[in-house]
Structure formats: structure tokens, C-alpha cells
C-alpha positions as CSV (number, residue, x, y, z in Angstrom):
1,M,-15.0,1.9,35.1
2,K,-13.8,-0.2,32.2
3,G,-11.6,-3.2,33.0
4,V,-8.3,-4.1,31.6
5,R,-9.9,-6.5,28.9
6,S,-12.4,-3.9,27.9
7,L,-9.4,-1.1,27.5
8,A,-7.2,-3.6,25.4
9,R,-10.3,-4.4,23.2
10,D,-10.6,-0.6,22.7
11,F,-6.9,-0.2,22.0
12,E,-6.8,-2.9,19.5
13,N,-10.0,-1.6,17.7
14,E,-8.2,1.9,17.5
15,K,-5.3,0.4,16.1
16,R,-7.2,-1.5,13.5
17,I,-9.1,1.8,12.6
18,Q,-5.8,3.6,12.3
19,D,-4.3,1.0,10.1
20,G,-7.4,0.9,7.9
21,M,-7.1,4.6,7.5
22,N,-3.5,4.5,6.6
23,Q,-4.0,1.8,4.1
24,M,-6.9,3.9,2.4
25,K,-4.7,6.9,2.3
26,K,-1.9,5.0,0.5
27,Q,-4.3,3.6,-1.9
28,V,-6.1,6.6,-2.9
29,S,-2.6,8.5,-3.0
30,T,-1.5,5.7,-5.4
31,E,-4.7,6.1,-7.4
32,F,-4.2,9.9,-7.8
33,G,-0.5,9.2,-9.1
34,M,0.8,10.7,-5.6
35,E,3.7,9.4,-3.6
36,E,5.3,10.5,-0.7
37,K,7.7,13.3,-1.5
38,P,10.8,14.0,0.6
39,I,11.3,17.3,2.1
40,L,14.4,18.7,0.8
41,N,17.0,21.1,1.9
42,G,15.2,21.8,5.4
43,G,11.8,22.1,4.0
44,E,11.2,23.5,0.5
45,R,7.6,22.4,0.5
46,T,5.3,24.8,1.9
47,S,1.9,23.9,3.7
48,K,0.1,25.3,0.9
49,S,1.8,23.2,-1.8
50,I,1.1,20.2,0.7
51,G,-2.5,21.2,1.0
52,E,-3.0,21.7,-2.8
53,E,-1.8,18.1,-3.2
54,A,-3.4,16.5,-0.5
55,G,-6.9,18.2,-0.8
56,P,-8.1,15.8,-3.7
57,V,-6.9,12.6,-1.6
58,G,-8.8,13.8,1.7
59,G,-11.9,14.6,-0.5
60,E,-11.8,11.0,-2.1
61,I,-11.3,9.5,1.4
62,T,-14.1,11.4,2.7
63,K,-16.2,10.3,-0.2
64,R,-15.4,6.7,0.3
65,L,-15.9,6.9,4.1
66,I,-19.4,8.3,3.5
67,E,-20.0,5.6,1.1
68,I,-19.1,2.9,3.5
69,A,-21.3,4.3,6.2
70,Q,-24.2,4.6,3.9
71,N,-23.9,0.9,3.1
72,E,-23.5,0.0,6.5
73,L,-26.5,2.0,7.7
74,S,-28.6,0.5,4.8
75,K,-27.7,-3.1,5.8
76,N,-28.8,-2.3,9.3
77,Y,-32.0,-0.6,8.3
78,N,-33.0,-3.2,5.9
79,N,-32.3,-6.1,8.4
80,K,-35.0,-4.7,10.7
């Protein structure tokens, strides 16, 4: 069973990961010229329109995360 300190570290790590992902989402969205759009009149935007706009952002985030993972794996493999 995990101790309180271990759980606190896990929580801090999870928070850092979430903050980093949110930062990456904002960065990629800005690079794609997308900004948060308000939902007007009780929800004019459909899930389809949101998906069409967000799809390229999600794809770019996935591409960058894969690149980060490959770099980390390469470092670990080359250090052995």
C-alpha cells in the first residue's frame, strides 16, 4: 500500500502532466490559428463542427508526443 508521501508525489506528477498537456493544446491551437470560441445562443456549435476543427490539433499533439517518446527511448537506449 502506498504511503501518503508517495500518493502526494503521484498527485503532483499527474498535475504536471495535465498542465503540460494543456499548455501543448494551447500552443498547437495557436499555431493552427485557432482560438477558443464561445458557444453562443445555448449551443450553436455541433460536435461535428468542433471535431472538424479539433481533429488537426489532436493529430499534431499525437505526432509531437510520439516524437518526444522516440527521443526519450533513443536517449535511454543509447545510454546503455
